[in-house]
Each structure stands twice: as structure tokens, then as C-alpha cells.
N, C-alpha and C positions, 0 to 999 in steps of 0.2 A: 592215926588209924588209917588203914588202907581204904581206898575208895571201893565200895561194894561193886561187884561186877554182875550186871543184870544181862538177860538175854543169852547167857552163856550156853544154855541147852540148845536154843535155836541156832546159835552160831555153830555149835558142834554138829548138829544135824545138817546144817547147810554145807559145811566142809565135807562131811561124809557123802552127801549127795553128789557134790561136785567131783569127788574122787571116783565115784561110780561112773559119772559121765565121761570124765577125762582120766582114763585109766593109767596108773603108774606115774602120775604127776603130782604127788602129795605136796612137795615143796612149792611148786608153781601155784597150786590151788591155794595154799595157805598165804602166799605172798600176794595173790590177787585179792583175797579177802582183806588182807591188811591194807592194801591200797584203797579199797572201797571204804573201809572204816576210817582211814585217816583223812578222807575227803579229797584225795588226789585223783589223778587220771593215769590210765595204764596204757603202755605201749608194748605190743606183742610183736616181736621181730623174729621171723624164721622163714624157712622154705615153705611153699604151699603144702597143705595136706597133713600137718602135724597136730592140728586141733586148736588153732588160734580162734577161729570163728566159733567153734563149738564151746570153748571156754566162755566167750562173751554171752552166748545164748544161755549157758548154764548159770552164769552170774545173774543175769536178768531174771531167770526163773526162780532161783532160790531167794533172791532179794525182794521179789515182788514189785519190780519197778516198771513203769511205763517204758516202752522200748521202740526204737526205730533203727533200722539199718540203712546206711548210705554207702553205696559203692562208689569209690573214688576212681575216676577215669581222667584221661588227659583232656577231655572236652567239658568236664564239670566246671561250672562257674561259681564264684562266691555266693551269688544270689540263689543258686541251687541248694546251698548249705544253710544260709541265714534266713532267706526269704526276700521279698521284694515289695515295694510300695507300688500300688496300681491305682490309677485315677478312676474315681467313682463319679460318673456324670450326675447321678441323682444327688449325691452329697456335695458335688462340686468341690471335691477335694481328694487327696490321696489316702488310701487305707493300706495298712501293712498286712500282708499275707505271710504268716509265719512259715519258715522252712523247717526241715526235719530235725534241726538242732534243738528245737523246742520239745524236748522229752527229758526223761529222767536218766535213762541209760542210752547213749548214742554209740552205736557200733560204726566207727569210721573205718570201713573195710578197705584194705590196700591204700592207705592214705598217701603213700609216696608214689602212686601212679597219677596223682593230680599235679598240676603245675604249682610252682611256689605261690603264685597269686591266690589260688584256691586254698592251698594249705594255710595261708596266713589268715583266712577268714575264721579260723578256729582260735586264733591267738587270744583275742579279748575274752572269748567264752571260757577258755582254759584257765585264764588268769583271774577273771573277775566274776564269772558266772552271769555274764550278760553280753548282749550284742548291741551295737549302735548302728542305726539305719537312718540316713538323712538327718544326723545330729540328734536323733531321739534314742535314748537307751532303753532297751527292753530286757527285763530280768528273765532269766531262764528258770524252769521249774526246779524245785528243790526236793530231794537231793538231786544233784547233777553230776553225772559220772560218764566220762568218755573212755571207751575202750577202743583204741586204734590198733589196726594190724598193718604191718608193712613187710614187703618182701626184701630179700637181700639186695643191696645196691648194685651188685654185678648183673642183676637180671635186666633184660631189655625192657625199656619203657618206664624206668623209675626216675624220680627226682628226689635227691636226698633232702631230708628235712634239715633246715638250718639249725644252728646251735640254739638260737633263741626259742625255737619251738620245741626242740628236744628237752630244753630246760623246764618247760611247762608241764612235762609229764613227771609225776612223782616217782614212778617206777618203769623200768623196761625189763621185760622177761623174754627169755629164749627158751621155748619149750623143749626142743630137741626131739630125736626119735625115741619111741618107747623101747624098753628092754624087751627081750624075747618073750617072756611070760605075758607082759602087758599086751604086746602086739598080737599074740595068739588069742588073748581074750577079745581084742578088737576084731580079729578076723572071724571069730566064731560067734560074736555077739550081734546085737541089732545096731541099727543106725544111731550113732551117738547124738547127732543133732536132733533127731526125732525124740530121743530120750530126754534131751534138754527141754524141748518144747512141751513135753508131757509132764515134766516135773512140776509138782505143786509148790506154791510159794511157802517158804519156811520163815520168812520175815516179811515185813511190809515197809513201805517208803517211810512211814512215821518211825518205825523201829530203827531204820538206818540213820535218820536224823537224830534220834535220841542217842544212838550208839556213838555218832560222831561227836556229840557234845560230851559224852562220857570219856571219849578218847582224849579230848582237849583237857579234861580235868585230871588225867593220870599224872602222878607226881614224878618230876625229874629232879633228882638231887643235885647239889652243887658238884659233886664228884662226877656224876654222869655228864653234866654240861662241860666240865673240864675235859673229859674224855673226847666229846664231840669236837671241842675246840682244838684239842691236840691233833685230831685227825685232819681237821681243816688246815691247821698250821703246817703239818708235815707235807700235805699235798702242795702247799704254796711254795715249799722249799725245793720242789722238783722243777728245774728249769724246762724240762721237756714236757711238762703237763699244762702248758699254756696259761700259767697263772694259778693253777690249782682250783679248789672248790670255793664257790662263792658263799656268802651268808645264806642265800636262798637254799643252797645244797645242805647247809647245816640245819636250817629249819625243816627241810624235807626229811632228813635223817632222824631228827627229834620226833617229828609227827609219826613217821612210819614205826619208829621204836615204841612209841606210845600205843599204837594200834596192835603191835605185836604182843605187848604186855596185856592188853585186853583179851586177846585170843588165849593167852596163858592164864587168864583169870586172876590177874594181878592189878593193883591200883598204883603201882610204881614201876619204874623202868630200871632194868638192869643192863650192864654193858653187853650181856648176851643178847638182848633184844636188838640193840644197835648193830651188833655184829651179824645177826640173823638176816637183817634187811639191807645191810650196807652195799652189797654188790648190786642188788636190784635198784637201789636208790642212787648210787653214785657212778656206776660204770659208764652210763650213757652221757655223762657230763665231762668225760675225759676225751682228749684227742689222741690218746695213746693207741698203739697198734693193737694190743690185746688188753683192753681196759678192765675186763673182769679179773684177769690174772693180776694186774697191777693193784686193783683195790684189795684183793686178798693179801698181796704182799704188804700193803699199807697196814692192814689189820694185824699182820704178824709183827710189824716193826714198832707200832705205837703201843706203849705199855698202858695197861688199865690203871688209873690212879688208885 
């Protein structure tokens, strides 16, 4: 029997509200929700002014999460992200003062304007949901969701994210420019970020935790797992792809496909779910010149079992 899908009305309302805030970006909104449901982190890469930050504000609003925005700059230090231990004379010891990363949704704005040392401060948080200071681990609030934005690498003052950090993001999305009709709606409408701030929550943190557990329970058939493995194997056969996709990439594709199935109100994954999220999940893990096009070609060449 299929797993029952709860919260689907609230999810549908959340998606509709986000589409009102981020006009003309239905697919991006849907994939961003998939990323949140799958328990991953989201990287938004595009030129300034196309709605990256607005999407983050919208996600925070509809999901009802505690929120902090951290502007990454060249002089930002790791302690500005994680926090710092300060000596307390009265207690005669050090006490840890938490940084902005201790929240449920962190907007890491223009992450690639910070130095690699500061960027690396996020690695443990992205991978394990905790940070370690002076040898002491500190768990982050749950659910924990990072939405990072970055500008194109050719722009002045950027530091490329290393492959190890790119790999920690479940998805990368490029929003692109709106079409003419959507742009006219933006030009004649109100402030989109103000709309996001005024949006009432349609879910709560506890709902997202429950939905993530529900996503993990979605059934993947043996045939579906064969399909994912066939995609991984085909990528590894390409000598120009730097070894192809890792098992972690396969897990990411499986988890995102499960989340997509939940949005489709199903308790089982179809190959169409994996195909719908594949570009967003896999393209940023490739060294190829046009990785999105290469992932689409991969989907065309690998047969569904």
C-alpha cells in the first residue's frame, strides 16, 4: 500500500504563495520546496537582481522557520558565522556565544564573496547539522536549512566554491530572467521581498520535520534504484567528467526524487521523479563546460529499466 501523504493541502498552498512572490518561476519554486523536504541545502547561482534573495525570504515565510540572513563579504571571519568562545571572568571560564548559523533557515547571501577559509566554516554544518568550537560539538536547531546565493564567478571579488563544498548542497538552481509577461507583472506590482515578509506561515517547523520523515519513508523500487545506479555508472564511463558521480550524488538523487514524489502526493518514486530533479541535483557536481546540458544528455541516453 502506498504511504499516505499528509500536509499536501498546506504544501500546495505554500507552492502557490511562492509562485505569487517569485513570478514566472514555477519549476524553481517546486524544486526549492523539494530541496527543503528532502533535508538538503540549496545553492542559488545567478546574476544579481533575479530573485535569489526573494526566494529565500519566501521559503522562510511559508515554512514558518526561524530565520537569519548573513551577508558574506571578503572580511567576514569564520567566527562571524559560527560564533566565538569568550572568557567570562565571573565564571572563570570560557562561554560560547552562538553565531547566526544557529537558526532554522540561514540565508548565506553572496557566499562566494567570502574567502575560502570563511566558506569552509559551513562545511560541518552542511554535512552534519552541527559545528565544533574548541573541540566541543554544538548541535544546530532542527530543521536546519541553508539557502546560499552566489554571483557568477566572472564577477569581480568572488572566490569559487571548492568541489567539496558544492557537493554538500543537494541542489543548485539558476533562476534566469523572467519572461515578458512575468516581468511586466513585476514592474507593475509591489515589492516582492515586502510581499515575502508579509506572507503568513502555511507550515511550521514541526510540520517540516514530519514531512522530512515522511519523505524518508517513500518507497523506492528495485527498478528505480537500478535506474539511479545506471545513471551513476554512465557518468563514470565518461573520461571528461572527472570520475563521474559519487555514491553521495546517488543518495542525493534518491532523496530529491522521494521529495518530488511527496509533492506529487505519492508514496512511491517513479523514474519521472528522478528525471524532474536530476539537473538541479547533479549538474553542479560536474566539471563539464555546460553541466546542465550534459546531465540532460545523460538522461536521454540511459534507458529506464
